RODO-2510 file (C-alpha; in nm, 4 decimals, decimal comma):
residues 528
     n   res          X          Y          Z
     1     m    -2,0050    -2,5716    -1,3775
     2     n    -1,9462    -2,2109    -1,2542
     3     n    -2,0484    -2,3095    -0,9068
     4     l    -1,8211    -2,5698    -0,8787
     5     t    -1,5362    -2,3954    -1,0119
     6     q    -1,6186    -2,1244    -0,7670
     7     d    -1,6288    -2,3298    -0,4769
     8     s    -1,3367    -2,5648    -0,5467
     9     l    -1,1239    -2,2298    -0,5363
    10     v    -1,2274    -2,1206    -0,1776
    11     e    -0,9578    -2,1930     0,0724
    12     y    -0,9193    -2,2234     0,4760
    13     g    -0,6984    -2,1444     0,7401
    14     s    -0,3516    -2,1397     0,7170
    15     r    -0,3725    -2,1843     0,3382
    16     r    -0,5959    -1,9023     0,2721
    17     v    -0,3658    -1,6838     0,4741
    18     i    -0,0582    -1,7706     0,2699
    19     i    -0,2434    -1,7306    -0,0483
    20     t    -0,3558    -1,3711     0,0725
    21     v    -0,0281    -1,2533     0,1910
    22     t     0,1149    -1,3841    -0,1312
    23     a    -0,1331    -1,2067    -0,3241
    24     i    -0,0923    -0,8511    -0,1252
    25     l     0,2898    -0,8802    -0,1247
    26     c     0,2880    -0,9388    -0,5258
    27     a     0,0363    -0,6521    -0,5478
    28     l     0,2454    -0,4157    -0,3456
    29     l     0,5830    -0,4733    -0,5614
    30     e     0,3919    -0,3495    -0,8680
    31     i     0,2124    -0,0472    -0,6866
    32     v     0,5380     0,0506    -0,5387
    33     d     0,7256     0,0454    -0,8044
    34     t     0,5276     0,2649    -0,9487
    35     t     0,6189     0,5570    -0,7642
    36     i     0,9411     0,4907    -0,5695
    37     v     1,1718     0,5729    -0,8732
    38     n     1,0025     0,9524    -0,8765
    39     v     1,2596     1,0288    -0,6115
    40     a     1,5701     0,8857    -0,7631
    41     l     1,5343     1,0390    -1,0822
    42     n     1,8196     1,3100    -1,0218
    43     d     2,0595     1,0324    -0,8779
    44     m     1,9731     0,8099    -1,2160
    45     r     2,0180     1,1273    -1,4344
    46     g     2,3674     1,1970    -1,2615
    47     n     2,4722     0,8514    -1,2608
    48     l     2,3696     0,7481    -1,6397
    49     g     2,4701     1,0950    -1,7915
    50     a     2,0909     1,1378    -1,8884
    51     t     1,9281     1,4494    -1,9725
    52     l     1,5661     1,4967    -1,7936
    53     p     1,3643     1,4130    -2,0409
    54     e     1,5401     1,0870    -2,1003
    55     v     1,5049     0,9924    -1,7405
    56     g     1,1417     1,0749    -1,7476
    57     w     1,1530     0,7598    -1,9888
    58     v     1,1934     0,5444    -1,6683
    59     i     0,8789     0,6168    -1,5421
    60     t     0,7026     0,6413    -1,8941
    61     a     0,8494     0,3052    -1,9832
    62     y     0,7058     0,1246    -1,7123
    63     a     0,3622     0,2704    -1,7392
    64     i     0,3148     0,1614    -2,0938
    65     g     0,4252    -0,1798    -2,0455
    66     n     0,1751    -0,1963    -1,6998
    67     v    -0,1052    -0,0666    -1,9419
    68     i    -0,0569    -0,2780    -2,2314
    69     i    -0,0767    -0,6228    -2,0525
    70     v    -0,3518    -0,5144    -1,7815
    71     p    -0,6499    -0,5750    -2,0437
    72     m    -0,4795    -0,8998    -2,1352
    73     t    -0,4336    -1,0665    -1,8027
    74     s    -0,7389    -1,2827    -1,8184
    75     w    -0,6860    -1,4157    -2,1605
    76     l    -0,3332    -1,4717    -2,0860
    77     s    -0,4482    -1,6921    -1,7359
    78     q    -0,6559    -1,8762    -1,9628
    79     q    -0,3561    -1,9845    -2,2026
    80     f    -0,1155    -2,0865    -1,9646
    81     g    -0,3147    -2,1353    -1,6807
    82     r    -0,3557    -1,9001    -1,3684
    83     r    -0,0788    -2,0179    -1,1414
    84     n     0,1979    -2,0612    -1,4310
    85     y     0,1161    -1,7086    -1,5587
    86     y     0,1246    -1,5769    -1,1997
    87     a     0,4431    -1,7079    -1,1287
    88     a     0,5988    -1,6229    -1,4652
    89     s     0,4921    -1,2735    -1,4112
    90     v     0,6554    -1,2443    -1,0420
    91     i     0,9857    -1,3934    -1,2013
    92     m     0,9921    -1,1754    -1,5241
    93     f     0,9194    -0,8789    -1,2671
    94     t     1,2080    -0,9759    -1,0091
    95     v     1,4478    -1,0649    -1,3139
    96     c     1,3964    -0,7209    -1,4505
    97     s     1,4533    -0,5549    -1,0969
    98     f     1,7872    -0,7003    -1,0974
    99     l     1,8423    -0,5578    -1,4804
   100     c     1,7200    -0,2232    -1,3843
   101     g     1,9462    -0,1886    -1,1041
   102     n     2,2517    -0,2903    -1,3335
   103     a     2,1787    -0,1124    -1,6184
   104     n     2,4872     0,0860    -1,7629
   105     g     2,2995     0,3323    -1,9794
   106     i     1,9652     0,4758    -1,9771
   107     w     1,7884     0,3675    -2,2608
   108     e     1,8957     0,0024    -2,1122
   109     l     1,7467     0,1019    -1,8227
   110     v     1,4123     0,1947    -2,0001
   111     a     1,4115    -0,1134    -2,1984
   112     f     1,4207    -0,3171    -1,8436
   113     r     1,1706    -0,0762    -1,6644
   114     f     0,9435    -0,1281    -1,9714
   115     l     0,9829    -0,5475    -1,9136
   116     q     0,9105    -0,5002    -1,5460
   117     g     0,6174    -0,3152    -1,6246
   118     v     0,4662    -0,6149    -1,8484
   119     g     0,5508    -0,8572    -1,5547
   120     g     0,4143    -0,6081    -1,3097
   121     g     0,1214    -0,5582    -1,5096
   122     a    -0,0212    -0,8915    -1,4316
   123     l     0,0305    -0,8974    -1,0692
   124     l    -0,2243    -0,6447    -0,9808
   125     v    -0,5294    -0,7684    -1,1423
   126     t    -0,4496    -1,1512    -1,0739
   127     s    -0,3892    -1,0724    -0,6972
   128     q    -0,7432    -0,9335    -0,7029
   129     t    -0,8962    -1,2469    -0,8908
   130     i    -0,7078    -1,4808    -0,6651
   131     i    -0,7953    -1,3166    -0,3373
   132     t    -1,1912    -1,2785    -0,4247
   133     e    -1,1820    -1,6662    -0,5448
   134     s    -1,0053    -1,7792    -0,2109
   135     y    -1,2659    -1,6724     0,0139
   136     p    -1,5909    -1,7848     0,1067
   137     i    -1,8943    -1,6022    -0,0929
   138     e    -2,0032    -1,4419     0,2542
   139     k    -1,6272    -1,2936     0,3029
   140     r    -1,5769    -1,1410    -0,0219
   141     s    -1,6221    -0,7946     0,0589
   142     m    -1,3802    -0,8448     0,3429
   143     a    -1,1551    -0,9811     0,0848
   144     q    -1,1721    -0,6859    -0,1028
   145     a    -1,0840    -0,4651     0,1827
   146     i    -0,7920    -0,6845     0,2390
   147     y    -0,6563    -0,6180    -0,1550
   148     g    -0,7511    -0,2746    -0,1278
   149     l    -0,4950    -0,2270     0,1528
   150     g    -0,2192    -0,2635    -0,0772
   151     v    -0,3867    -0,0757    -0,3502
   152     i    -0,4367     0,2474    -0,1569
   153     i    -0,1086     0,2070     0,0590
   154     g     0,1320     0,1086    -0,2170
   155     p     0,1404     0,4182    -0,4086
   156     t     0,2000     0,6416    -0,0663
   157     l     0,4532     0,3879     0,0343
   158     g     0,6845     0,4556    -0,2560
   159     p     0,8074     0,8128    -0,2109
   160     p     0,9381     0,7748     0,1248
   161     l     1,0537     0,3974     0,0740
   162     g     1,2527     0,5564    -0,2254
   163     g     1,3708     0,8405    -0,0209
   164     y     1,4962     0,6341     0,2358
   165     i     1,6988     0,4121     0,0000
   166     v     1,8719     0,6689    -0,1993
   167     d     1,9762     0,9007     0,1063
   168     n     2,1133     0,5821     0,2782
   169     f     2,2409     0,3533    -0,0047
   170     s     2,2471     0,4161    -0,3926
   171     w     1,9392     0,4322    -0,6430
   172     p     1,9824     0,0506    -0,7901
   173     y     1,8913    -0,0464    -0,4570
   174     i     1,5106     0,0746    -0,5426
   175     f     1,5150    -0,2065    -0,7669
   176     y     1,7274    -0,5012    -0,5830
   177     i     1,4786    -0,4322    -0,2719
   178     n     1,2405    -0,6251    -0,4801
   179     i     1,4694    -0,9505    -0,5256
   180     p     1,4130    -1,1386    -0,2215
   181     i     1,0308    -1,0180    -0,2111
   182     g     1,0043    -1,1820    -0,5582
   183     i     1,1822    -1,5125    -0,4838
   184     i     0,9468    -1,5709    -0,1887
   185     a     0,6287    -1,4753    -0,3787
   186     t     0,7287    -1,7072    -0,6346
   187     l     0,7918    -2,0080    -0,4447
   188     l     0,4797    -1,9416    -0,2419
   189     t     0,2684    -1,9089    -0,5827
   190     l     0,4118    -2,2243    -0,7142
   191     q     0,3227    -2,4085    -0,3853
   192     f    -0,0056    -2,2844    -0,2960
   193     v    -0,1892    -2,0833    -0,5661
   194     r    -0,4376    -2,2745    -0,7833
   195     s    -0,5424    -2,2230    -1,1253
   196     p    -0,9581    -2,2533    -1,2035
   197     k    -1,0772    -2,5580    -1,4147
   198     y    -1,1767    -2,2864    -1,6800
   199     a    -0,8142    -2,1304    -1,6825
   200     e    -0,6703    -2,4278    -1,7677
   201     k    -0,8388    -2,4384    -2,1267
   202     k    -0,6072    -2,3701    -2,4148
   203     l    -0,7263    -2,1804    -2,6909
   204     m    -0,3829    -2,1976    -2,8777
   205     n    -0,5724    -2,2308    -3,2097
   206     e    -0,6627    -1,8974    -3,4045
   207     i    -0,5026    -1,6330    -3,1436
   208     d    -0,5775    -1,3130    -3,1650
   209     w    -0,2392    -1,1747    -3,2956
   210     l    -0,4332    -0,8683    -3,4387
   211     g    -0,5850    -0,8045    -3,1519
   212     i    -0,2883    -0,7929    -2,9291
   213     g    -0,1292    -0,5761    -3,1945
   214     l    -0,4103    -0,3178    -3,2000
   215     l    -0,4132    -0,3301    -2,7920
   216     a    -0,0558    -0,2747    -2,7613
   217     l    -0,0758    -0,0298    -3,0372
   218     t    -0,3684     0,1870    -2,8579
   219     v    -0,2896     0,1856    -2,4831
   220     g     0,0806     0,2329    -2,5860
   221     s    -0,0044     0,5543    -2,7968
   222     l    -0,2479     0,6772    -2,5272
   223     q    -0,0101     0,6352    -2,2378
   224     y     0,2430     0,8054    -2,4210
   225     v     0,0627     1,0810    -2,4989
   226     l    -0,0487     1,1125    -2,1541
   227     e     0,3149     1,0753    -1,9961
   228     r     0,4769     1,3263    -2,2487
   229     g     0,2406     1,5331    -2,3893
   230     q     0,3014     1,8182    -2,1123
   231     e     0,6872     1,8235    -2,1761
   232     d     0,6718     1,7973    -2,5435
   233     d     0,4107     2,0895    -2,5648
   234     w     0,1139     1,8657    -2,6440
   235     f    -0,0041     1,9305    -3,0149
   236     n     0,3043     2,1272    -3,1274
   237     s     0,4687     1,7920    -3,1291
   238     s     0,4591     1,5806    -3,4460
   239     t     0,5441     1,2994    -3,2178
   240     i     0,2257     1,3649    -2,9772
   241     i     0,0126     1,4193    -3,3044
   242     i     0,0753     1,0610    -3,4588
   243     c     0,0587     0,9083    -3,1390
   244     t    -0,2820     1,0475    -3,0892
   245     i    -0,3905     0,9399    -3,4096
   246     l    -0,2663     0,5958    -3,3698
   247     a    -0,4611     0,5812    -3,0250
   248     i    -0,7699     0,7043    -3,1956
   249     f    -0,7834     0,4709    -3,4916
   250     g    -0,5936     0,1804    -3,3319
   251     g    -0,8686     0,1747    -3,0447
   252     f    -1,1512     0,1796    -3,3228
   253     f    -1,0367    -0,1219    -3,5273
   254     f    -0,9539    -0,2912    -3,1694
   255     i    -1,3244    -0,2847    -3,0517
   256     w    -1,4169    -0,4069    -3,4017
   257     r    -1,1870    -0,6583    -3,4109
   258     e    -1,2726    -0,7818    -3,0606
   259     l    -1,6475    -0,7608    -3,1188
   260     t    -1,6357    -0,9781    -3,4252
   261     y    -1,3718    -1,2357    -3,3805
   262     k    -1,4696    -1,5691    -3,2093
   263     n    -1,1529    -1,6099    -2,9578
   264     p    -1,1001    -1,2283    -2,9026
   265     i    -0,8000    -1,1184    -2,6580
   266     v    -1,0408    -0,9338    -2,4240
   267     d    -1,4050    -1,0107    -2,4419
   268     l    -1,5800    -0,6783    -2,4477
   269     r    -1,9090    -0,8228    -2,4366
   270     v    -1,8759    -0,8446    -2,0379
   271     l    -1,9351    -0,4635    -2,0648
   272     k    -2,3006    -0,5585    -2,1378
   273     n    -2,3163    -0,5925    -1,7646
   274     g    -2,4347    -0,2563    -1,6298
   275     n    -2,2721    -0,2647    -1,2863
   276     l    -1,9216    -0,3286    -1,4642
   277     r    -2,0002    -0,0558    -1,6855
   278     i    -2,0680     0,1953    -1,3923
   279     g    -1,7537     0,0494    -1,2213
   280     t    -1,5035     0,1347    -1,4767
   281     i    -1,6197     0,4787    -1,5174
   282     l    -1,5972     0,5107    -1,1229
   283     s    -1,2650     0,3347    -1,1342
   284     f    -1,1297     0,5896    -1,3897
   285     i    -1,2644     0,8829    -1,1211
   286     l    -1,0851     0,7133    -0,8490
   287     g    -0,7473     0,6628    -1,0262
   288     f    -0,7788     1,0551    -1,1099
   289     g    -0,8256     1,1241    -0,7577
   290     l    -0,6149     0,8582    -0,6076
   291     y    -0,2888     0,9253    -0,8342
   292     g    -0,3812     1,2660    -0,9035
   293     s    -0,3412     1,3838    -0,5226
   294     t    -0,0511     1,1367    -0,4546
   295     f     0,1612     1,3315    -0,7191
   296     i     0,0111     1,6905    -0,6254
   297     l     0,1131     1,7039    -0,2820
   298     p     0,4838     1,5897    -0,2906
   299     l     0,5278     1,8162    -0,5811
   300     y     0,3828     2,0967    -0,3637
   301     t     0,5715     2,0273    -0,0683
   302     q     0,9188     1,9474    -0,2251
   303     s     0,8800     2,2416    -0,5095
   304     v     0,7079     2,5406    -0,2837
   305     l     0,7906     2,4261     0,1055
   306     g     1,1742     2,3021    -0,0115
   307     w     1,0931     1,9449     0,1796
   308     t     1,3048     1,6585     0,1144
   309     a     1,1459     1,3362    -0,0577
   310     l     1,1436     1,1496     0,2445
   311     q     0,9482     1,4222     0,4131
   312     s     0,7122     1,4489     0,1757
   313     g     0,6487     1,0852     0,1406
   314     a     0,6348     1,0701     0,5331
   315     l     0,3702     1,3047     0,5019
   316     m     0,1289     1,0549     0,3384
   317     i     0,1501     0,7689     0,5652
   318     p    -0,1095     0,8829     0,8452
   319     a    -0,3868     0,9110     0,5265
   320     a    -0,2655     0,5550     0,4378
   321     l    -0,3104     0,4020     0,7841
   322     t    -0,6399     0,5766     0,7958
   323     t    -0,7429     0,3868     0,4691
   324     a    -0,6019     0,0500     0,6305
   325     f    -0,8280     0,1116     0,9555
   326     m    -1,1336     0,1952     0,7209
   327     m    -1,1105    -0,0937     0,4806
   328     p    -1,2524    -0,3551     0,7454
   329     l    -1,5051    -0,1485     0,8566
   330     i    -1,6414    -0,0650     0,5113
   331     g    -1,5934    -0,4730     0,4379
   332     k    -1,8566    -0,5208     0,7270
   333     l    -2,0876    -0,2476     0,6164
   334     l    -2,0869    -0,4089     0,2714
   335     q    -2,1679    -0,7512     0,4096
   336     k    -2,4635    -0,5947     0,6346
   337     g    -2,5946    -0,4631     0,3139
   338     v    -2,5459    -0,1112     0,3007
   339     p    -2,6043     0,0179    -0,0746
   340     q    -2,2455     0,0436    -0,2636
   341     q    -2,3619     0,3615    -0,4052
   342     y    -2,4411     0,5327    -0,0816
   343     l    -2,0984     0,4705     0,0156
   344     v    -1,9152     0,5793    -0,3064
   345     a    -2,1340     0,9124    -0,2560
   346     a    -2,0428     0,9286     0,0861
   347     g    -1,6710     0,9061    -0,0239
   348     m    -1,7125     1,1343    -0,3027
   349     a    -1,8035     1,3983    -0,0557
   350     v    -1,5562     1,3177     0,1661
   351     f    -1,2734     1,3632    -0,0736
   352     f    -1,4397     1,7173    -0,1644
   353     i    -1,3768     1,8226     0,1938
   354     y    -1,0217     1,7043     0,1748
   355     s    -0,9609     1,9006    -0,1652
   356     f    -1,1740     2,2034    -0,0396
   357     w    -0,9526     2,1846     0,3014
   358     g    -0,6111     2,2035     0,0849
   359     y    -0,7345     2,4655    -0,0999
   360     k    -0,7827     2,6569     0,2067
   361     i    -0,4060     2,5810     0,3698
   362     v    -0,2273     2,5876     0,0535
   363     t     0,0370     2,8928     0,1362
   364     p     0,4028     2,9637     0,0701
   365     d     0,4905     2,8374     0,4449
   366     t     0,2284     2,5995     0,5097
   367     g     0,3411     2,4320     0,8445
   368     k     0,3606     2,0341     0,8571
   369     d     0,0953     1,9978     1,1147
   370     a    -0,1782     2,1809     0,9008
   371     f    -0,1755     1,9094     0,6720
   372     f    -0,2500     1,6163     0,9381
   373     w    -0,6480     1,6141     0,9537
   374     m    -0,6958     1,7486     0,5726
   375     l    -0,4864     1,3997     0,5269
   376     i    -0,7001     1,1881     0,7566
   377     a    -0,9910     1,2935     0,5369
   378     r    -0,8190     1,1912     0,2410
   379     g    -0,7845     0,8431     0,3783
   380     i    -1,1381     0,8000     0,4878
   381     g    -1,2674     0,9335     0,1412
   382     l    -1,0397     0,6790    -0,0339
   383     g    -1,1694     0,3664     0,1989
   384     l    -1,5204     0,4610     0,1374
   385     l    -1,4593     0,4747    -0,2612
   386     f    -1,2182     0,1685    -0,3496
   387     i    -1,4031    -0,1306    -0,1955
   388     p    -1,7583    -0,0153    -0,2866
   389     i    -1,6741     0,0517    -0,6586
   390     t    -1,4745    -0,2759    -0,6539
   391     a    -1,7843    -0,4701    -0,5110
   392     l    -2,0225    -0,2726    -0,7537
   393     s    -1,7987    -0,3621    -1,0362
   394     l    -1,7772    -0,7354    -1,0084
   395     s    -2,1070    -0,7844    -0,8171
   396     t    -2,2902    -0,9755    -1,0968
   397     l    -1,9938    -1,1306    -1,2775
   398     k    -1,9539    -1,5123    -1,2762
   399     g    -1,6501    -1,7002    -1,3225
   400     q    -1,3701    -1,6077    -1,5676
   401     e    -1,5875    -1,2790    -1,5924
   402     i    -1,4584    -1,1903    -1,2810
   403     g    -1,1271    -1,1804    -1,4091
   404     q    -1,2014    -0,9703    -1,7262
   405     g    -1,3785    -0,7354    -1,5151
   406     a    -1,1087    -0,6959    -1,2419
   407     a    -0,8643    -0,6040    -1,5624
   408     f    -1,0816    -0,3672    -1,7251
   409     t    -1,1091    -0,1823    -1,3755
   410     g    -0,7794    -0,2316    -1,3050
   411     m    -0,6877    -0,0734    -1,6490
   412     m    -0,9240     0,2107    -1,6056
   413     r    -0,7891     0,2797    -1,2628
   414     q    -0,4413     0,2926    -1,4234
   415     l    -0,5584     0,5470    -1,6866
   416     g    -0,7483     0,7404    -1,5084
   417     g    -0,4114     0,7902    -1,2694
   418     s    -0,2486     0,8975    -1,6377
   419     f    -0,5263     1,1491    -1,7287
   420     g    -0,4986     1,3004    -1,3789
   421     v    -0,1614     1,3616    -1,3680
   422     a    -0,1571     1,4690    -1,7281
   423     a    -0,3941     1,7081    -1,6550
   424     i    -0,2728     1,8627    -1,3511
   425     t     0,0430     1,9187    -1,4817
   426     t    -0,0723     2,0848    -1,8066
   427     f    -0,3181     2,3022    -1,5461
   428     l    -0,0149     2,3910    -1,3722
   429     s     0,1898     2,4949    -1,6603
   430     h    -0,1206     2,7023    -1,7765
   431     q    -0,1814     2,8842    -1,4750
   432     n     0,1378     2,9485    -1,3533
   433     p     0,1977     3,2306    -1,6094
   434     v    -0,1563     3,3939    -1,5380
   435     h    -0,1124     3,3930    -1,1972
   436     r     0,1989     3,5635    -1,2421
   437     s     0,0901     3,8210    -1,4954
   438     d    -0,1657     3,8923    -1,2515
   439     l     0,0439     3,9642    -0,9548
   440     v     0,2766     4,1411    -1,1691
   441     s     0,0012     4,3692    -1,2694
   442     h    -0,0620     4,4725    -0,9048
   443     l     0,3162     4,5637    -0,8366
   444     d     0,3659     4,9485    -0,8997
   445     t     0,7438     5,0323    -0,8646
   446     n     0,6089     5,3811    -0,7604
   447     s     0,3800     5,2376    -0,4953
   448     l     0,5398     5,3230    -0,1477
   449     a     0,4651     4,9384    -0,0297
   450     v     0,6951     4,8043    -0,2868
   451     q     0,9625     5,0727    -0,2530
   452     q     1,0012     4,9857     0,1310
   453     r     1,0510     4,6169     0,0334
   454     v     1,2780     4,6635    -0,2009
   455     n     1,4703     4,8805     0,0283
   456     a     1,4344     4,6674     0,3595
   457     l     1,5876     4,3774     0,1111
   458     q     1,8194     4,5652    -0,0236
   459     h     1,9722     4,6645     0,3144
   460     a     1,9790     4,3208     0,4289
   461     y     2,2046     4,2281     0,1259
   462     m     2,4203     4,5304     0,1950
   463     s     2,4913     4,4252     0,5751
   464     k     2,5937     4,0742     0,4176
   465     g     2,8950     4,2363     0,2578
   466     m     2,7511     4,3416    -0,1012
   467     t     2,7771     4,6729    -0,2778
   468     f     2,4716     4,9111    -0,3172
   469     d     2,4109     4,8050    -0,7031
   470     v     2,4560     4,4228    -0,6500
   471     a     2,2178     4,4696    -0,3461
   472     l     1,9593     4,6111    -0,5422
   473     n     1,9491     4,3699    -0,7890
   474     a     1,9580     4,0810    -0,5463
   475     a     1,6508     4,2726    -0,3791
   476     y     1,4549     4,2758    -0,7173
   477     k     1,5515     3,8768    -0,7610
   478     a     1,3975     3,8177    -0,4199
   479     l     1,1054     4,0288    -0,4930
   480     d     1,0901     3,8091    -0,8400
   481     y     1,1160     3,4663    -0,6774
   482     t     0,8264     3,5730    -0,3893
   483     v     0,5738     3,6615    -0,6691
   484     t     0,6818     3,3399    -0,8901
   485     k     0,6290     3,1203    -0,5597
   486     q     0,3171     3,2963    -0,4717
   487     a     0,1964     3,2085    -0,8382
   488     a     0,2941     2,8650    -0,7761
   489     v     0,0680     2,8642    -0,4927
   490     l    -0,2001     2,9839    -0,6244
   491     s    -0,2202     2,7304    -0,8992
   492     y    -0,1806     2,4353    -0,6509
   493     m    -0,4911     2,6142    -0,5014
   494     d    -0,6817     2,5987    -0,7826
   495     v    -0,6143     2,2102    -0,8774
   496     f    -0,7202     2,1200    -0,5117
   497     l    -1,0405     2,3511    -0,5743
   498     y    -1,1137     2,1897    -0,9258
   499     l    -1,0164     1,8172    -0,8014
   500     g    -1,2843     1,8619    -0,5309
   501     f    -1,5590     1,9795    -0,7476
   502     m    -1,5120     1,6987    -1,0254
   503     f    -1,5722     1,4964    -0,7126
   504     l    -1,8529     1,7101    -0,5871
   505     i    -2,0467     1,7018    -0,9219
   506     c    -2,0166     1,3217    -0,9599
   507     i    -2,2060     1,2339    -0,6185
   508     p    -2,5713     1,2868    -0,7814
   509     f    -2,5236     1,0518    -1,0854
   510     v    -2,3645     0,7857    -0,8465
   511     l    -2,6882     0,8249    -0,6201
   512     l    -2,9016     0,7279    -0,9310
   513     v    -2,7383     0,4186    -1,0107
   514     r    -2,9636     0,1178    -0,9434
   515     g    -2,8212    -0,1117    -0,6619
   516     n    -2,8952    -0,4828    -0,5477
   517     r    -3,2714    -0,4594    -0,4214
   518     r    -3,1894    -0,7660    -0,1954
   519     k    -3,0196    -0,7230     0,1344
   520     k    -2,7202    -0,9114     0,0922
   521     i    -2,4498    -0,7439    -0,0547
   522     d    -2,3227    -0,7728    -0,4454
   523     l    -2,0345    -0,9823    -0,4220
   524     s    -2,2320    -1,2528    -0,2076
   525     e    -2,4924    -1,2909    -0,4804
   526     a    -2,2437    -1,2206    -0,7959
   527     m    -2,0111    -1,4999    -0,7484
   528     h    -2,3007    -1,7849    -0,8131
***
């Protein structure tokens, strides 16, 4: 039955091209929106009269809506039919984009962003499943390469696109830009996307409402802790403590419920598949590196080097183009039988080189050109990681298991990204005062070098018309600013170094993974 279902979903010619373009459009819509708002937060805050913690909820609400719905996508596709559910998700995402742009208050915007995240969560995973099943078995690694383009390039496109829109128009247009694309994607979905037969079976009897509630409680609480922990001072906040307890107990009871209920909302039994288990762990690490590095570089270039959002975003474009160039090459290597674990290990090694390179070149005044080859290395590393990890994860799954497996890897990639950003933010806030204290301890006011530096600054300020006392005060402030900036640079250096070591440590474990002994790549064997 699975063979027939799989064969019936393979598309050819222009129809396959249209389905692929539709799925990539939808995946890009969802991913670009995770990062495009980052550069518009200041404008939103001023426009809506919100505080910084309040406007932070614009990002948090979207992420929570996203991560709640991702594990449920396979079940919802079965309930309503994949095409109907996919089209409804695109419509929900598009309508909520319009409502976000028209929001009159911060909490109205947060509510619509949550609903936009619920609509968007389905797009990523279902796009992956649609593309995978639309291609003949021997071309499925190439299908993963095409899908990977959207996933890797999406987070990179967000900041420069958002920066351009905010600079030239106004912040609501970062949401309005989704509307024409959403309308086209909806029409193409209804016309060309087909539902597999197993996805048309209704399971309306005995719906797992408790499972849905526990899932929402668990991942919602966990995402809240990761997104807001640093800002709320972690476990000094009663809200963070309550959400942590809810996430732990909710997770325990959710797992118990899904393993004992006959129609579970998320079929955890699919994790009995060894390749999928390994793939979910590797997806978590990939998310940590992908979103962590996408977060750290713009933060460094804007806060330390004083770049604009558009300049920071544009810096990432060569790396994204490199990844795009790598994708089809990796797909061909997989088709020729190169073991996935070797490619993943190579990707982790290259990602270590990128991180160590970052550690070496980060200074208080690093020039733009210094980043170019380092970011090319990042693009190569991500290209080597994404498709082999996806291929390994889905390699021995059949039929509707493919959608369930894609949901698990998608959720773990998202959570990995959230853990990465939370860990980096916390680490920076911890390391900054440590490095500052260390630097200040080496500044002796009786030192000749320090006195000469202060005198030079004082005379520079006096030449601009300041009095002796005011100039001296300004000189000490300038020296303090220099120390603070250097402490921040040392903290960013630490992040690059430890991020690199995390990938380096993983390499031996990846090489121990048992791959397929046959020559043909996983995906070509798996779908039968």
